[in-house]
C-alpha positions in Angstrom: 46.7 -53.2 18.2 45.3 -49.9 19.4 47.6 -47.0 19.1 47.2 -44.1 21.6 49.2 -40.9 21.4 49.6 -38.3 24.1 48.5 -35.7 21.5 45.3 -37.6 20.8 44.1 -37.9 24.4 41.2 -35.7 25.3 42.3 -32.5 27.0 40.3 -31.4 30.0 40.7 -27.7 29.3 42.3 -25.5 26.6 43.2 -21.9 27.1 43.7 -19.3 24.3 46.3 -16.6 25.3 46.2 -13.3 23.5 49.1 -11.2 22.3 49.0 -9.0 25.4 48.9 -12.0 27.7 52.0 -13.7 26.3 55.3 -13.0 28.0 58.8 -13.4 26.8 60.2 -16.7 28.2 56.9 -18.5 28.6 57.2 -22.1 27.4 55.4 -25.3 26.9 56.6 -28.8 26.3 55.7 -32.4 25.7 57.7 -35.6 26.1 56.9 -38.8 24.3 58.6 -41.7 22.4 58.8 -42.1 18.7 57.1 -45.4 18.1 56.7 -47.6 15.0 53.0 -46.7 15.2 53.9 -43.0 14.9 56.1 -43.8 11.9 53.4 -45.9 10.2 50.7 -43.4 10.8 52.7 -40.4 9.6 53.7 -42.3 6.5 50.1 -43.2 5.9 49.0 -39.6 6.2 51.9 -38.0 4.3 52.5 -40.7 1.7 56.3 -40.7 2.6 57.2 -44.4 2.6 60.9 -43.9 2.2 62.4 -47.2 3.5 64.8 -45.4 5.8 61.9 -44.9 8.2 61.1 -48.6 8.5 63.0 -51.6 10.0 62.9 -53.6 6.8 64.6 -50.7 4.9 67.6 -50.3 7.2 70.0 -52.3 5.0 69.5 -49.8 2.2 69.5 -46.6 4.3 72.3 -44.3 5.4 71.4 -44.8 9.0 72.0 -47.9 11.1 68.5 -47.9 12.4 65.0 -46.6 11.3 64.5 -42.9 11.9 61.5 -40.7 12.2 60.1 -38.3 9.6 61.6 -34.9 10.1 58.2 -33.2 9.9 56.9 -35.6 12.6 59.0 -33.3 14.9 57.4 -30.3 13.2 54.0 -31.7 14.1 54.9 -31.8 17.8 55.6 -28.1 17.7 52.4 -27.5 15.8 50.5 -29.5 18.5 52.0 -27.4 21.3 51.2 -24.1 19.5 47.5 -25.1 18.9 46.8 -26.6 22.4 49.1 -25.0 24.9 51.0 -21.8 23.8 49.4 -19.6 22.6 46.6 -22.2 22.3 43.4 -22.6 20.2 43.0 -20.0 17.5 46.7 -19.7 16.8 47.5 -19.3 13.1 50.9 -20.2 11.6 52.7 -17.3 9.9 55.9 -19.2 9.1 58.1 -22.0 10.4 61.9 -22.5 10.1 63.5 -25.7 11.3 67.0 -27.1 11.2 67.4 -30.9 11.5 70.6 -31.4 13.4 70.4 -35.1 14.0 68.1 -38.0 13.0 65.4 -39.1 15.4 66.0 -42.8 15.9 63.0 -45.1 16.3 62.3 -45.6 20.1 63.9 -42.3 21.1 62.2 -40.5 24.0 62.0 -36.9 22.8 60.9 -33.6 24.4 59.6 -30.8 22.2 59.7 -27.4 23.8 58.4 -24.0 22.5 59.4 -20.7 24.2 58.1 -17.2 23.5 61.1 -15.4 22.1 59.8 -12.1 20.6 56.6 -10.1 20.1 56.1 -7.7 17.3 53.4 -5.5 15.9 54.0 -4.9 12.1 53.4 -1.7 10.3 50.0 -2.7 9.2 49.0 -3.6 12.8 49.4 -7.4 12.6 50.5 -8.9 15.9 53.1 -11.6 15.5 54.8 -13.8 18.1 58.1 -15.6 17.5 58.7 -18.8 19.5 61.9 -20.8 19.8 61.4 -24.5 18.9 63.6 -27.2 20.2 63.5 -31.0 20.2 65.9 -33.0 22.4 66.3 -36.7 23.1 66.5 -38.3 26.5 70.2 -37.4 26.7 69.4 -33.7 26.0 70.9 -34.0 22.6 69.4 -31.4 20.3 67.8 -33.1 17.3 65.7 -30.2 15.8 66.1 -26.5 16.3 64.2 -23.6 14.8 61.5 -20.9 15.2 57.8 -20.5 14.6 56.1 -17.2 13.9 52.4 -17.2 14.7 49.4 -14.9 14.9 48.1 -15.5 18.4 44.4 -15.8 19.3 42.5 -12.5 19.2 40.5 -13.3 22.3 41.2 -15.1 25.6 39.0 -18.2 25.8 38.8 -21.3 28.0 37.2 -24.3 26.3 37.0 -28.1 26.5 39.4 -30.1 24.4 38.1 -32.0 21.4 37.6 -35.7 22.1 39.1 -37.7 19.3 37.8 -41.2 18.4 39.9 -44.2 19.5 42.6 -44.8 16.9 43.5 -48.3 15.7 46.5 -49.1 13.5 46.6 -52.5 12.1 50.1 -53.7 11.5 49.5 -57.2 10.1 47.7 -58.9 7.2 47.0 -62.6 7.6 46.9 -63.0 3.8 50.5 -61.7 3.6 51.5 -64.1 6.4 50.0 -67.1 4.5 51.7 -66.0 1.3 55.0 -65.9 3.1 54.5 -69.4 4.4 54.4 -70.6 0.7 57.5 -68.7 -0.4 59.7 -71.8 -0.2 57.2 -74.0 -2.0 57.0 -74.7 -5.7 53.9 -73.3 -7.5 51.0 -75.7 -7.2 49.4 -76.8 -10.5 45.8 -75.6 -10.1 42.8 -76.0 -12.3 40.9 -72.7 -12.5 37.4 -73.9 -13.4 35.5 -71.5 -15.7 37.5 -68.3 -15.2 35.1 -66.3 -17.3 34.9 -63.0 -15.4 37.7 -60.5 -14.7 37.9 -61.3 -11.0 38.6 -65.1 -11.4 41.0 -64.6 -14.3 42.8 -61.8 -12.5 43.0 -64.1 -9.5 44.7 -66.8 -11.5 47.2 -64.3 -12.9 47.9 -62.9 -9.4 48.4 -66.3 -8.0 50.9 -67.1 -10.7 52.7 -63.8 -10.2 53.1 -64.5 -6.5 54.5 -68.0 -7.3 51.6 -69.7 -5.5 50.0 -71.6 -8.4 50.7 -72.8 -11.9 47.2 -72.1 -13.4 45.5 -74.5 -15.8 42.5 -72.5 -17.3 39.5 -74.8 -17.9 36.6 -73.2 -19.8 35.6 -71.9 -23.2 38.9 -71.1 -24.8 37.8 -68.2 -27.1 35.9 -66.6 -24.3 38.8 -66.7 -21.9 41.3 -65.4 -24.5 38.9 -62.5 -25.3 38.5 -61.7 -21.6 42.3 -61.7 -21.1 42.8 -59.4 -24.0 40.0 -57.0 -22.8 41.6 -56.6 -19.4 45.3 -56.7 -20.5 46.1 -60.0 -18.8 48.9 -62.2 -20.1 47.7 -65.8 -20.0 50.2 -67.1 -22.6 52.3 -69.1 -20.1 49.2 -71.0 -18.9 47.8 -74.3 -20.1 44.2 -73.9 -21.4 41.7 -76.8 -21.5 38.7 -76.0 -23.7 35.3 -76.7 -22.2 31.8 -76.0 -23.6 30.1 -74.6 -20.5 30.1 -74.5 -16.7 29.3 -78.2 -16.0 31.7 -79.4 -18.7 34.5 -77.2 -17.2 33.7 -78.5 -13.7 33.9 -82.1 -14.9 37.2 -81.5 -16.8 38.8 -79.6 -13.9 37.9 -82.3 -11.4 39.2 -85.0 -13.9 42.6 -83.2 -14.0 42.8 -83.4 -10.2 41.7 -87.0 -10.1 44.4 -87.9 -12.7 47.0 -86.0 -10.6 47.7 -83.4 -13.3 46.8 -80.6 -10.9 47.0 -80.5 -7.1 44.0 -78.2 -6.5 40.8 -77.1 -8.1 39.9 -73.4 -7.9 36.4 -72.0 -8.5 35.9 -69.5 -11.3 32.7 -67.7 -12.2 30.4 -70.7 -12.1 28.0 -71.5 -9.3 29.3 -73.4 -6.3 26.8 -76.3 -6.7 28.0 -76.8 -10.3 31.6 -77.3 -9.2 30.7 -79.3 -6.1 28.4 -81.5 -8.2 31.5 -82.7 -10.1 33.6 -82.9 -7.0 31.3 -85.2 -5.0 30.3 -87.6 -7.8 31.1 -91.2 -6.5 32.6 -92.5 -9.8 34.5 -89.6 -11.3 34.7 -87.1 -8.4 37.2 -86.5 -5.6 35.4 -88.2 -2.7 37.4 -90.0 -0.1 36.5 -91.6 3.2 36.6 -88.2 4.8 33.7 -85.8 4.7 34.2 -82.8 2.3 33.9 -79.5 4.1 34.6 -75.8 3.4 36.7 -73.4 5.4 36.8 -69.6 5.1 40.4 -68.4 6.0 39.7 -64.9 7.3 42.0 -61.9 7.5 40.5 -59.9 10.4 42.3 -56.6 11.0 41.7 -56.6 14.8 42.6 -60.3 15.3 46.3 -61.2 15.3 45.9 -64.9 14.2 44.3 -66.8 11.3 40.6 -67.1 11.8 38.9 -70.1 10.2 35.1 -70.4 9.8 33.6 -73.7 8.8 31.3 -75.0 7.2 29.6 -72.2 5.4 29.2 -73.7 1.9 29.2 -77.4 1.5 27.3 -79.1 4.4 23.8 -77.6 4.8 22.3 -79.5 7.7 25.2 -81.5 9.2 24.6 -84.0 12.1 26.7 -84.0 15.2 28.9 -86.7 13.7 29.3 -84.6 10.5 30.3 -81.6 12.6 33.0 -83.7 14.3 34.4 -84.5 10.9 34.1 -80.8 9.9 36.1 -79.7 13.0 38.8 -82.3 12.3 39.1 -81.1 8.8 39.5 -77.5 10.0 41.9 -78.5 12.7 44.0 -80.2 10.1 44.1 -77.1 8.0 45.0 -74.9 11.0 47.9 -77.3 11.7 49.1 -76.8 8.1 48.9 -73.1 8.6 51.2 -73.3 11.7 48.6 -73.3 14.5 49.6 -76.3 16.5 46.6 -76.3 18.9 43.8 -74.3 17.5 40.9 -73.1 19.7 37.5 -74.3 18.5 34.4 -72.2 19.1 31.1 -73.9 18.4 28.6 -71.3 17.4 24.9 -71.5 18.2 22.0 -69.1 19.0 22.5 -69.3 22.8 25.3 -70.1 25.2 23.4 -72.8 27.2 22.3 -76.3 26.1 18.6 -76.1 25.1 16.9 -79.3 24.1 14.7 -77.3 21.7 17.7 -76.0 19.8 19.5 -78.9 18.1 22.7 -77.0 17.5 23.2 -76.5 21.3 22.7 -80.2 21.8 25.3 -80.9 19.1 27.7 -78.5 20.7 27.4 -80.3 24.0 28.1 -83.6 22.2 31.1 -82.1 20.4 32.5 -80.8 23.7 32.2 -84.2 25.3 33.9 -85.8 22.2 36.7 -83.3 22.7 37.0 -84.3 26.3 37.4 -87.9 25.2 40.0 -87.1 22.6 37.7 -88.0 19.7 38.6 -84.6 18.2 42.4 -84.3 18.0 44.8 -81.4 18.1 42.6 -78.7 19.5 41.8 -76.6 22.5 38.0 -76.8 22.4 35.9 -74.1 24.1 33.4 -75.7 26.4 30.2 -73.7 25.7 28.0 -73.5 22.7 27.7 -69.8 22.0 31.3 -68.6 21.9 
């Protein structure tokens, strides 16, 4: 989602008011809601992730609903001082605030600053004191205080700074997928040749999350040395010794074929070495269905799982092969909770071009979808989506 704040909208004109131009009683204000985006962004910038500010932390907090950070209110006063009164060039001298009531999430608040006093100190410094007040939509005072500032030394009119568009991403597809597995028992998984830190760490992380029960397949001494080097505890895991990459691939696939594991996970060997063992007719994992690969993408600006297929296994698939690949991906999407996935067939151009085979295949696939030869999908009708 894209989060826009009234304080981050470009201002057409900013005016700096000098000490002499300021008058007692002058005021400026801004009205805006406290949104969850405000809370998340303020927490991101300040590092204050106290659970009482978030919906999931309400059960452990002293308030019955999430509340805003106190200094979020202070930032509203700061924004007014720097953009409206006295305006650009204003320098904080000191700020004093009393927080009289929490700011509940969703509250529509009005921040107001009012010139209260002007003073020239003994050393000639010009100071202006402003009353600061934050009220909710029922005029209940939430924050009260004062700000003492040094006003701009010169009157100036200028254009406001245009800020870039702000996006706050409030979801992670990988977290959503992990949550879907929370009620399932860990899946025994052969980790084939976990001989680099990434693949061995991945096995440990998967076990820690309760997703897999790793079976490490590879050179035993090498794996144990790697675990010790990186401080990884692999003592709970079964370890199947293998001489090299191809031996590890064969043994990992054999474990799956015998039903001792339910999945095979690639370690630090090449894909073709693992797939060579998987597709062998006599000892591999081939079935009547075509084997295909799917990337499950977590795209920050896309709110749903995004699957990309096939980017690894099938090099030059025919139209019939592509139909099988789509069906495989649709089946995976169904498992992930997408009942009727949308299928986009990618090609170089949007129109069918007889000189570009992929566009012809796309047309065939769309027609197959029309005739229900591809099930459980909402298939887009053009090739270049």
